[in-house]
N, C-alpha and C positions, 0 to 999 in steps of 0.2 A: 466630320460631315454632319449636316443637320439631320435629325431624326424626327419621324412623325410624332413620337411620344413627347419629345421635348417641345415641339411646336404646340401640341395640344395643351400641354401643361401651361405654356406661356399664354395661349389664347384664352384659357379659362381663369387666369389669374387677374388680380386687381390691377396689376401694373401693365397689362396688355395695351400696346399702342398700335393703332391700325396700320399706320404707315410702315412701321417696322415689321408688323405681321406680314404685310404684302411682300416686302423685300425678302424676308426669310422664306416665305412660301415659294417665291419665284426661284430662290437658290435651291430649295429642296426639290422643286419640280424639275429643275435643270439637271440635277445630279442623280435622281432616284428613278427607279423603274416606274413606268407610266401607271401600271396597276396599283402600285403602292401610293401614288399621288392621288388617283381617283378614290381609293379607299380612305385616304386622309380627309379629303373634302367631304365625302359621304359621312364620315364620323363627325366632322365639324357640324354638319347639318343635323345629325341625330342629337347632338349635344346642345342644340339651340343657338350655336354661333351663327352669325350672319354669313353662311358659307357661300351663298350666291354672289354677294358683293366681293368677298375675299377671293373667290375663284375668278371672278370677272377681272379684277384688277391684276391678279397674278397672270392671267392669260394675256392681258393687254401689255404688261411689262415684258413678258417673254417675246411677244411679237415685236415690240419696239426694239428689243435687244437682238432681233434677227433669229430668235430660236423658234421659228415656225415648225421645225421638226418636233420639238417638244409638244407644241400645241396640237399638232397632227396626231402624235402618240396618245395624248389624253383623249382626243376625240375617238380614236380607234379603240382605245381600251375601255371606253364607257359604252353604255347602251341605253335604251329608252327606259330601263328600269332604274337607272341611276338618277337620283334627284338633281344632280348638277349637269345632266346631259345637255340641257338647253344652253348652258354657258359654254360648254366645250364646242357645241355646234355653232354658236355665234362666233367663237374664236376661230374655228375652221373657216367660216365665211369671211371673216376679216383677213385671214391669211390669203384666201383666194383674191380678195379685192386688192391686196398689196401687189399681187402678180397680174393685176388687170384681167383676171378670169371672172368676168362679170356674171355669166349665166350660172355656173355652179355656186358662186357666192350668193347670188340673189335667191337661189333655191334653198340653200342652207339657212340663210337668215330668215327666210319665210317659215322654215320649220322651227327655228330656235325661238322666235318671238312668242308664239302661243304656249310653248312648253315652259319658257321662263315665267310667263305671267301665271300659268297654272300652278307652278311650284311656289311662287311667291304668295299666291292666294291661299294655298294650303297652310302656309305659315302665318296666317292672319294679316296678310298684306305687308310682308317684309319689304325690304328695299333692295334695289340693285342699281348702282350708278349707271347713268346713260341709257336707262331703259326707254325713256321717251324719245331720245335721239336715235336709238336703234330702230324704233318703230317708224320714225320719220324717214330714215334711210330705206327701210324695207318698203314703205309705201311708195316712195319715188322710184323704186326698182321694180315695182309690179308690172310696169309696161314692158320690161325685158321678158317676163314670163307670160304675160297676157297682153299682147299688143292689141290696141283698139283702132278701129277705122276712123272714128270721129276726130276731126281736126278743128282747132281754133281758126277763125277767119284770118287769112294771111294779111299781115299789116302792109301798108303802103308807105313808101318813102317819098317825101316832097322836098325838093331843094328850094329854099326860100331866098338864099343869097350865097353867092360864091365869093370867097375872099381869101384864098390860100396865098401864102407868101411864095414868090418864085424862088427856087433854089433851096427850099426847105428839104432836108434829107429824108424826112419821113413826116407823117401826119399823126397827131394824137387824136383819137376818137373818144368822145365821152357823151353821156346821155343824162338828161335830168328832166323832171317835171318843173312846174312853176315854182314850187317851194324850194326844191333843191337848187334851181337856177339862182334864186335870190340869195340863198345861203352860201353857195359854193362857187359859182361860175367865175367870179372875178378872181378869187384867190387861186383857183385852178389855173387860169390863163396867166395871171401875173407870176405865180410860182413857177410854172413851166418856163416862162420867158426868162426869169431871173437865173434859173438853173441851166437852161439849155439853149438860150438864144431865140432867134426868130423861127420857131417851129410852128408849122401850120396846125390848126385845130379844126376838127370836124365836130360840130356841136349838134347833137340830135335832141330836139325838144319834143316832149310828149304832151299833147293837148295844150299847146301854148296859147295864151291870150295875146292881144295886139301889143300890150305894154311889154311883155316878155320878148316878143319878136323884135320890137324896136330896140330894146336894151341890148339884146344879143347881137344885133346888126351893127352896133357901134364899135365892136372890137375889131382891130386890125388883124389880118391873117386868119380869120375865122370863117369857115363855111357853115352857114346856118341851115339846118334841115328840120323837118317836122314829121311826126307820125301821129295818127289819131287813135284814141282808144275809147274814152268816155265811160268806162265801166268802173266798178267799185274797187277792183284789185290793182291799183296803180303800181304798187311796189313790185308785184310779180310780173306785171307787164313790162315795166321799165328794165328790170334786170334781164328779161328774156328777149325783148324785141331788138336790143342792140345786136344780138347774135342771130336772130331771125333775118335781119336786114344786112348782116355783115358782108355777105357776098356782093350785094348791090352797092353798099358803101365803098367796098374795096374797088369795084369797077369804076366808080366815080372819082376816086382818088387817083387811081392808075399807077400806084406805087406802094411802097411799104407803109404800113400803119401799125400803130400800137394802141390797143384799146385799154383805157384806164377808167376807173371810177372817178366821178366828178369830185369826190371828197379826198382825192389823192393829195399827198404832201410831196414836196420835192426837196430832199435833203442833199447833203454832200454825196457825190457818187451817182446821183440821178442821171446826169447827162451821159456818163460813160455807160451806165447800165441800159438806158433806153436806146443808145446807139447800137449796142450789141444785140439787143432784142430785135431791133428794126432790120438788122442784116440777115436774120434767119427767115427762111420761107414760111415756117409755121412754128411758133414758139408758145408753149403753154407753161403756166406757173404750177409746177408740181411741188406741193409743200410737204409731201410724205405722210399725210394724215392716215390713220387706220381706217377712217370712215370714207366711203366713196363720195358722200355728199360734200366733204371738205377737201378731198384730195387735189382737185384741180381748181385753183382760185379763179373766180369769175372777174376779179378786179384787174387782171392784166393778161393781155393776149397779144402776141406779135404775129402779123400777117403780111405776106407778099403775094401778089397775083401768081399763082402756080397751080397745076392740076391737083396736087395733093391737098393744097389749102382749100380749094373750092369743094373738093370731095368731103373734107372734114366739116366745112361750114354747112354743106348740104345735109349731112347726117345730123349735126347739132340742131339745125332748123327743124327737121322732121321730128326729132325727139321733143323739142319745145312746143311745136304745134300740137303734138299729141297730148303732152302733159297739161298744157294750158286749157285743154278741153275737158279735163277731169275735174271732179268735185272733191275737195278735201284740202288739207294743209299743204300748200305747195311752196312754202318758203324753201329756197335752195334749188329750185328746179333748174336754174341756169347752170349751176355748178355740176349738178347731176348729169345734165345733158352734155356738158363738156367732158366729164369723166367717161360717159358712154361712148362719145365720139373718139376719145383717145383709145379706149378698149378696141373699138372697131378698127381704128387706124393701125394699132399694133398688129392686129390680126392680118390686115391687108398690106402691111409694109409701107405705110405712108411715112414721109419724112417729117417727123415731129421732134422738135428740140425742146429740152427742159430749161426753162429760164434760169432756175436756181443753179443748175450745173454750169450754165454759160456765164453767169455773173459771179461765180464763186470768187471770193477775195475782195469783192466790191461791197456786197451787201446781200441781204436775203429778201426776196419778194414773197408775199406782199408787205412784210413788216417795214421795209425801208420807205414805203410810200403811204403809210398810215398816219393820219393826223393825230396829234395829242387829243386825249379824251375831251378836254374842255373846248375844243374847236369844232366838234361835230354835234349834230342833232342827237339828243340823249337816246340811248338804246331803248329805254322804255317807250318812248314816243314812236320809234321805228317799229318795235315789236307790235304795238297796238294796231297798226294798219296792215299787218301781214295776215294772210289767210289762216295761219296757225292759230291766231287768236279768235277765230270765228268758228272753229270746228272742234268737236270732241270725239275721241275714239269711242266706238260703240260695239266693236266685236269683229267677228270674221264671217264671211259668206261661206256657204258649203264647200266651195272649191279652194278656200284658204285665203282669199283676198280680204283686205281690211275694209271695214265699213265705218263711216263717219256720219255724225249728226250735227246739224248747225247748232251752235250754242244758242241759248234762249234769246229770242229777239233779234238774231243776227240774219243778214241776208244770205240767200242761197246763191250758188254760182249762177251767173246770168245766162249761160248758153247751154 
């Protein structure tokens, strides 16, 4: 069995490899007493080893392996006097999120973030992987603990042209602005038709100009709709408005719908997978991520008109209208809203199906619908227009909420 002394000797040697260190630390943590493990990481910290990052990856590996019991033991064995307490607290939060226990998870993560930052600062600005992303998750979870009354103005849906195929077994719903329409719309529609046949499409355009409307109206089997925004944060609006309007869109379709990103690819197995998704009343893409922001993919959602479906969509809409009224880095608010709605649905007993469980053996979503890197708008260009590029973390308010400042020369949130 691995011993703490042997691990310390290896970590302080010239031959220490970080990946192997994490694997060995996880094995040690899974087999040793929790107090011995917390003492081990505290010793690493005192020796100048990057204990925060080592402990964080160890905790993450344990959670991925289903050893939430070990992570809980570390959290319970530590205390605020432990230099690694923030990591154990973040691990316990992630364990809560795995179980869709959003309120205790949000509270724990809110405690973990300032503690981890303070510990890192005391070590001269050490490092801890995923720190920025943990902050992003915590920020988007603040509405769980501190609901606000302010709401983004409710968007309106305008049907420009109806063009569904008769007999289509379901409708694929997608959304794009002018640029994304030009880059992706034809490949989306052509790819869908090649893989699945004459499937109707509901195309929602954001702030379209006349040329885009004319081009969109030339496709057969496509209902063209529009919604208006006109603000600076088109990315956040596009990813969220599709779910704000989903109930109304579903009413207009009057049957099953599968919501997909406009940059979706349609490979072998797509037809079978989409048919399965379309047969479920409410189907979400649970990819099993430890992070609530990534847990429910916004790029695929299956819906049929049903009471639980409309309840789910109503909840997601409220979460989105609330978060779109906030100021700060809001990339991922659509997926966080879906995660929150799933948490609520599990509490209330709504009939929610897991896409990846349903299509097991065919493929895995969203992976099987992602285009090759060379066919999509470069990630750097996409990141440059997200709110995250326009705000900098500036600290905490007295009640523990995060505060953000606009980056130099950048616009503030418009409402």
